[in-house]
Backbone as JSON Lines, residues from 0, in Angstrom:
{"i":0,"aa":"M","n":[-149.17,129.68,124.66],"ca":[-149.89,129.0,123.59],"c":[-151.32,128.72,124.04]}
{"i":1,"aa":"I","n":[-152.26,128.94,123.15],"ca":[-153.67,128.72,123.45],"c":[-153.93,127.23,123.66]}
{"i":2,"aa":"P","n":[-154.61,126.89,124.78],"ca":[-154.93,125.47,125.01],"c":[-155.96,124.95,124.01]}
{"i":3,"aa":"N","n":[-156.02,123.65,123.86],"ca":[-156.95,123.03,122.91],"c":[-158.42,123.22,123.3]}
{"i":4,"aa":"R","n":[-158.7,123.28,124.6],"ca":[-160.07,123.41,125.07],"c":[-160.14,124.54,126.1]}
{"i":5,"aa":"I","n":[-161.21,125.32,126.0],"ca":[-161.45,126.41,126.94],"c":[-162.81,126.17,127.59]}
{"i":6,"aa":"K","n":[-162.82,126.08,128.9],"ca":[-164.07,125.87,129.66],"c":[-164.49,127.2,130.24]}
{"i":7,"aa":"L","n":[-165.65,127.67,129.84],"ca":[-166.2,128.93,130.34],"c":[-167.02,128.67,131.6]}
{"i":8,"aa":"S","n":[-167.17,129.7,132.4],"ca":[-168.0,129.56,133.6],"c":[-169.47,129.46,133.21]}
{"i":9,"aa":"K","n":[-170.26,128.97,134.14],"ca":[-171.71,128.89,133.9],"c":[-172.29,130.29,133.69]}
{"i":10,"aa":"K","n":[-171.8,131.24,134.48],"ca":[-172.29,132.62,134.37],"c":[-172.0,133.2,132.98]}
{"i":11,"aa":"A","n":[-170.78,133.01,132.49],"ca":[-170.44,133.51,131.16],"c":[-171.25,132.78,130.09]}
{"i":12,"aa":"T","n":[-171.42,131.47,130.25],"ca":[-172.2,130.67,129.29],"c":[-173.63,131.18,129.23]}
{"i":13,"aa":"D","n":[-174.24,131.44,130.39],"ca":[-175.61,131.95,130.42],"c":[-175.71,133.33,129.75]}
{"i":14,"aa":"K","n":[-174.73,134.19,130.0],"ca":[-174.75,135.52,129.38],"c":[-174.59,135.41,127.87]}
{"i":15,"aa":"L","n":[-173.73,134.48,127.42],"ca":[-173.55,134.29,125.98],"c":[-174.83,133.78,125.33]}
{"i":16,"aa":"R","n":[-175.53,132.89,126.01],"ca":[-176.82,132.4,125.47],"c":[-177.83,133.53,125.37]}
{"i":17,"aa":"Y","n":[-177.88,134.37,126.39],"ca":[-178.78,135.52,126.37],"c":[-178.41,136.46,125.21]}
{"i":18,"aa":"L","n":[-177.12,136.76,125.08],"ca":[-176.67,137.65,124.0],"c":[-176.97,137.06,122.63]}
{"i":19,"aa":"K","n":[-176.93,135.74,122.52],"ca":[-177.27,135.11,121.24],"c":[-178.73,135.37,120.9]}
{"i":20,"aa":"T","n":[-179.62,135.31,121.89],"ca":[-181.03,135.57,121.62],"c":[-181.25,137.03,121.21]}
{"i":21,"aa":"Q","n":[-180.4,137.93,121.72],"ca":[-180.55,139.35,121.42],"c":[-179.93,139.75,120.08]}
{"i":22,"aa":"T","n":[-178.83,139.07,119.71],"ca":[-178.07,139.51,118.52],"c":[-178.07,138.51,117.37]}
{"i":23,"aa":"G","n":[-178.33,137.23,117.68],"ca":[-178.27,136.2,116.65],"c":[-176.87,135.66,116.43]}
{"i":24,"aa":"L","n":[-175.88,136.21,117.14],"ca":[-174.49,135.75,116.98],"c":[-174.23,134.55,117.89]}
{"i":25,"aa":"T","n":[-173.41,133.64,117.42],"ca":[-173.12,132.42,118.17],"c":[-172.16,132.73,119.34]}
{"i":26,"aa":"P","n":[-172.15,131.87,120.35],"ca":[-171.29,132.1,121.52],"c":[-169.8,132.23,121.18]}
{"i":27,"aa":"N","n":[-169.31,131.52,120.18],"ca":[-167.89,131.64,119.86],"c":[-167.57,133.03,119.3]}
{"i":28,"aa":"I","n":[-168.43,133.56,118.46],"ca":[-168.22,134.92,117.92],"c":[-168.36,135.95,119.02]}
{"i":29,"aa":"L","n":[-169.36,135.78,119.88],"ca":[-169.54,136.7,121.0],"c":[-168.36,136.63,121.96]}
{"i":30,"aa":"S","n":[-167.8,135.44,122.15],"ca":[-166.62,135.29,123.01],"c":[-165.42,136.03,122.44]}
{"i":31,"aa":"R","n":[-165.25,135.98,121.13],"ca":[-164.17,136.72,120.48],"c":[-164.33,138.21,120.72]}
{"i":32,"aa":"L","n":[-165.56,138.7,120.57],"ca":[-165.83,140.12,120.79],"c":[-165.59,140.49,122.25]}
{"i":33,"aa":"A","n":[-166.03,139.63,123.16],"ca":[-165.83,139.88,124.6],"c":[-164.35,139.96,124.94]}
{"i":34,"aa":"L","n":[-163.59,139.04,124.4],"ca":[-162.15,139.01,124.64],"c":[-161.5,140.29,124.14]}
{"i":35,"aa":"M","n":[-161.85,140.7,122.94],"ca":[-161.25,141.91,122.36],"c":[-161.69,143.17,123.11]}
{"i":36,"aa":"L","n":[-162.9,143.16,123.62],"ca":[-163.38,144.28,124.43],"c":[-162.55,144.4,125.72]}
{"i":37,"aa":"A","n":[-162.25,143.27,126.34],"ca":[-161.42,143.28,127.55],"c":[-160.02,143.8,127.23]}
{"i":38,"aa":"I","n":[-159.46,143.39,126.1],"ca":[-158.14,143.88,125.7],"c":[-158.19,145.38,125.42]}
{"i":39,"aa":"K","n":[-159.18,145.79,124.66],"ca":[-159.32,147.2,124.28],"c":[-159.39,148.11,125.51]}
{"i":40,"aa":"E","n":[-160.13,147.68,126.51],"ca":[-160.32,148.5,127.7],"c":[-159.23,148.3,128.74]}
{"i":41,"aa":"G","n":[-158.3,147.38,128.48],"ca":[-157.19,147.15,129.41],"c":[-157.66,146.65,130.76]}
{"i":42,"aa":"S","n":[-158.67,145.82,130.75],"ca":[-159.31,145.37,131.98],"c":[-158.35,144.64,132.91]}
{"i":43,"aa":"D","n":[-158.57,144.84,134.21],"ca":[-157.81,144.15,135.24],"c":[-158.44,142.78,135.43]}
{"i":44,"aa":"L","n":[-157.72,141.75,135.08],"ca":[-158.27,140.39,135.12],"c":[-158.48,139.88,136.54]}
{"i":45,"aa":"A","n":[-157.88,140.55,137.52],"ca":[-158.09,140.15,138.91],"c":[-159.54,140.37,139.32]}
{"i":46,"aa":"N","n":[-160.23,141.27,138.62],"ca":[-161.62,141.58,138.93],"c":[-162.6,140.78,138.07]}
{"i":47,"aa":"A","n":[-162.12,139.75,137.42],"ca":[-162.97,139.01,136.48],"c":[-164.12,138.3,137.17]}
{"i":48,"aa":"G","n":[-163.93,137.85,138.38],"ca":[-165.0,137.17,139.1],"c":[-165.46,135.91,138.38]}
{"i":49,"aa":"V","n":[-164.52,135.12,137.91],"ca":[-164.86,133.88,137.21],"c":[-165.6,132.97,138.18]}
{"i":50,"aa":"G","n":[-166.76,132.54,137.76],"ca":[-167.63,131.76,138.65],"c":[-167.47,130.25,138.48]}
{"i":51,"aa":"E","n":[-168.5,129.56,138.85],"ca":[-168.56,128.1,138.81],"c":[-168.47,127.6,137.37]}
{"i":52,"aa":"F","n":[-167.65,126.58,137.16],"ca":[-167.46,126.05,135.81],"c":[-168.45,124.92,135.48]}
{"i":53,"aa":"E","n":[-169.02,124.28,136.49],"ca":[-169.96,123.2,136.21],"c":[-171.18,123.77,135.5]}
{"i":54,"aa":"G","n":[-171.49,123.2,134.36],"ca":[-172.6,123.69,133.56],"c":[-172.16,124.73,132.54]}
{"i":55,"aa":"G","n":[-170.88,125.07,132.56],"ca":[-170.36,126.04,131.59],"c":[-170.02,125.37,130.27]}
{"i":56,"aa":"Q","n":[-170.01,126.14,129.24],"ca":[-169.74,125.64,127.91],"c":[-168.24,125.43,127.73]}
{"i":57,"aa":"E","n":[-167.9,124.37,126.99],"ca":[-166.51,124.11,126.65],"c":[-166.36,124.26,125.14]}
{"i":58,"aa":"L","n":[-165.38,125.05,124.73],"ca":[-165.15,125.29,123.31],"c":[-163.74,124.85,122.96]}
{"i":59,"aa":"N","n":[-163.59,124.23,121.79],"ca":[-162.22,123.92,121.37],"c":[-161.62,125.16,120.73]}
{"i":60,"aa":"D","n":[-160.3,125.17,120.63],"ca":[-159.61,126.36,120.16],"c":[-160.0,126.76,118.74]}
{"i":61,"aa":"A","n":[-160.22,125.77,117.87],"ca":[-160.58,126.08,116.48],"c":[-161.97,126.71,116.4]}
{"i":62,"aa":"T","n":[-162.9,126.26,117.22],"ca":[-164.24,126.84,117.24],"c":[-164.21,128.25,117.84]}
{"i":63,"aa":"L","n":[-163.48,128.38,118.92],"ca":[-163.45,129.67,119.63],"c":[-162.77,130.75,118.79]}
{"i":64,"aa":"F","n":[-161.64,130.43,118.16],"ca":[-160.86,131.45,117.47],"c":[-160.84,131.35,115.95]}
{"i":65,"aa":"G","n":[-161.28,130.23,115.42],"ca":[-161.35,130.09,113.97],"c":[-159.99,130.21,113.3]}
{"i":66,"aa":"E","n":[-160.01,130.73,112.1],"ca":[-158.79,130.83,111.3],"c":[-157.83,131.9,111.82]}
{"i":67,"aa":"Y","n":[-158.27,132.67,112.79],"ca":[-157.44,133.75,113.34],"c":[-156.76,133.35,114.66]}
{"i":68,"aa":"I","n":[-156.66,132.07,114.93],"ca":[-156.13,131.6,116.21],"c":[-154.74,132.14,116.48]}
{"i":69,"aa":"F","n":[-153.89,132.24,115.47],"ca":[-152.52,132.7,115.69],"c":[-152.49,134.19,116.05]}
{"i":70,"aa":"I","n":[-153.4,134.95,115.49],"ca":[-153.49,136.38,115.83],"c":[-153.94,136.54,117.28]}
{"i":71,"aa":"Y","n":[-154.96,135.77,117.66],"ca":[-155.44,135.82,119.05],"c":[-154.34,135.37,120.0]}
{"i":72,"aa":"D","n":[-153.58,134.35,119.63],"ca":[-152.49,133.87,120.46],"c":[-151.48,134.98,120.74]}
{"i":73,"aa":"V","n":[-151.12,135.73,119.72],"ca":[-150.16,136.82,119.87],"c":[-150.76,137.93,120.74]}
{"i":74,"aa":"L","n":[-152.0,138.32,120.46],"ca":[-152.64,139.4,121.22],"c":[-152.77,139.04,122.7]}
{"i":75,"aa":"I","n":[-153.19,137.83,122.99],"ca":[-153.37,137.39,124.37],"c":[-152.03,137.31,125.09]}
{"i":76,"aa":"S","n":[-151.04,136.73,124.42],"ca":[-149.7,136.62,125.02],"c":[-149.1,138.0,125.29]}
{"i":77,"aa":"Q","n":[-149.28,138.92,124.36],"ca":[-148.79,140.29,124.55],"c":[-149.5,140.95,125.73]}
{"i":78,"aa":"Y","n":[-150.81,140.75,125.84],"ca":[-151.58,141.32,126.94],"c":[-151.08,140.79,128.27]}
{"i":79,"aa":"I","n":[-150.88,139.49,128.36],"ca":[-150.37,138.86,129.58],"c":[-149.0,139.45,129.94]}
{"i":80,"aa":"H","n":[-148.14,139.59,128.95],"ca":[-146.8,140.14,129.17],"c":[-146.87,141.6,129.63]}
{"i":81,"aa":"E","n":[-147.64,142.42,128.93],"ca":[-147.71,143.84,129.26],"c":[-148.32,144.11,130.62]}
{"i":82,"aa":"K","n":[-149.26,143.27,131.04],"ca":[-149.93,143.44,132.33],"c":[-149.2,142.68,133.45]}
{"i":83,"aa":"N","n":[-148.1,142.0,133.1],"ca":[-147.33,141.21,134.07],"c":[-148.22,140.23,134.85]}
{"i":84,"aa":"L","n":[-149.06,139.51,134.13],"ca":[-149.99,138.57,134.75],"c":[-149.32,137.24,135.04]}
{"i":85,"aa":"T","n":[-149.74,136.61,136.1],"ca":[-149.23,135.29,136.45],"c":[-150.19,134.19,136.0]}
{"i":86,"aa":"L","n":[-151.26,134.56,135.33],"ca":[-152.25,133.6,134.84],"c":[-151.7,132.83,133.64]}
{"i":87,"aa":"S","n":[-152.17,131.61,133.47],"ca":[-151.87,130.87,132.25],"c":[-152.67,131.5,131.11]}
{"i":88,"aa":"V","n":[-152.33,131.15,129.9],"ca":[-153.07,131.66,128.74],"c":[-154.54,131.26,128.84]}
{"i":89,"aa":"G","n":[-154.81,130.01,129.2],"ca":[-156.18,129.54,129.33],"c":[-156.95,130.31,130.4]}
{"i":90,"aa":"E","n":[-156.33,130.54,131.55],"ca":[-156.99,131.3,132.63],"c":[-157.24,132.74,132.2]}
{"i":91,"aa":"A","n":[-156.29,133.32,131.49],"ca":[-156.46,134.69,131.0],"c":[-157.62,134.78,130.01]}
{"i":92,"aa":"I","n":[-157.72,133.81,129.12],"ca":[-158.81,133.8,128.13],"c":[-160.15,133.75,128.83]}
{"i":93,"aa":"V","n":[-160.29,132.86,129.79],"ca":[-161.55,132.72,130.53],"c":[-161.87,134.02,131.24]}
{"i":94,"aa":"A","n":[-160.89,134.63,131.9],"ca":[-161.12,135.88,132.62],"c":[-161.49,137.01,131.66]}
{"i":95,"aa":"M","n":[-160.83,137.08,130.52],"ca":[-161.13,138.13,129.55],"c":[-162.54,137.98,128.99]}
{"i":96,"aa":"I","n":[-162.93,136.76,128.71],"ca":[-164.29,136.54,128.21],"c":[-165.31,136.9,129.29]}
{"i":97,"aa":"E","n":[-165.01,136.52,130.53],"ca":[-165.9,136.85,131.65],"c":[-166.11,138.36,131.76]}
{"i":98,"aa":"I","n":[-165.02,139.1,131.71],"ca":[-165.09,140.57,131.81],"c":[-165.82,141.14,130.6]}
{"i":99,"aa":"G","n":[-165.49,140.64,129.43],"ca":[-166.12,141.16,128.2],"c":[-167.61,140.93,128.15]}
{"i":100,"aa":"V","n":[-168.06,139.74,128.53],"ca":[-169.52,139.49,128.49],"c":[-170.23,140.31,129.55]}
{"i":101,"aa":"H","n":[-169.55,140.58,130.65],"ca":[-170.15,141.46,131.66],"c":[-170.36,142.86,131.08]}
{"i":102,"aa":"K","n":[-169.37,143.35,130.34],"ca":[-169.46,144.67,129.72],"c":[-170.51,144.7,128.6]}
{"i":103,"aa":"M","n":[-170.84,143.53,128.06],"ca":[-171.81,143.43,126.97],"c":[-173.22,143.13,127.49]}
{"i":104,"aa":"G","n":[-173.38,143.03,128.8],"ca":[-174.65,142.63,129.4],"c":[-175.84,143.48,129.04]}
{"i":105,"aa":"H","n":[-175.65,144.73,128.71],"ca":[-176.74,145.65,128.39],"c":[-177.22,145.54,126.94]}
{"i":106,"aa":"I","n":[-176.53,144.78,126.13],"ca":[-176.83,144.69,124.7],"c":[-178.21,144.09,124.46]}
{"i":107,"aa":"K","n":[-179.01,144.79,123.67],"ca":[-180.36,144.33,123.34],"c":[-180.53,143.98,121.87]}
{"i":108,"aa":"N","n":[-179.54,144.39,121.04],"ca":[-179.63,144.07,119.61],"c":[-178.25,144.19,118.97]}
{"i":109,"aa":"L","n":[-178.16,143.79,117.74],"ca":[-176.9,143.77,117.02],"c":[-176.32,145.18,116.84]}
{"i":110,"aa":"E","n":[-177.19,146.16,116.65],"ca":[-176.72,147.53,116.48],"c":[-175.99,148.03,117.71]}
{"i":111,"aa":"Q","n":[-176.5,147.73,118.89],"ca":[-175.83,148.13,120.12],"c":[-174.48,147.45,120.26]}
{"i":112,"aa":"L","n":[-174.41,146.22,119.83],"ca":[-173.15,145.48,119.87],"c":[-172.13,146.15,118.96]}
{"i":113,"aa":"C","n":[-172.57,146.59,117.8],"ca":[-171.66,147.25,116.86],"c":[-171.14,148.58,117.41]}
{"i":114,"aa":"D","n":[-171.89,149.19,118.3],"ca":[-171.48,150.47,118.88],"c":[-170.34,150.31,119.89]}
{"i":115,"aa":"L","n":[-170.12,149.09,120.34],"ca":[-169.04,148.89,121.31],"c":[-167.72,149.15,120.62]}
């Protein structure tokens, strides 16, 4: 089950702020895209490199996932099961966002984001 609050690393928060300046999309929407990109590519969460959390943004579940929270819950739980991960749902979410924003680091505009 998705936790009520998700604390992102400072590194992911900084990347999301940068991506917001490039695309105009808010960090919660960008986080959703990052998470789905990690799922799509079947990323190994052990390589997430989650950094320092102090100074990182904290999002509540409703803000992060919106009205689609139950769909995200199923997708994330299925991913954890299929990859045989020992991470909690919250840890997996943070790692997936970390990996996804890293993959989105080259984005300079909304059109490039749509190409992902």
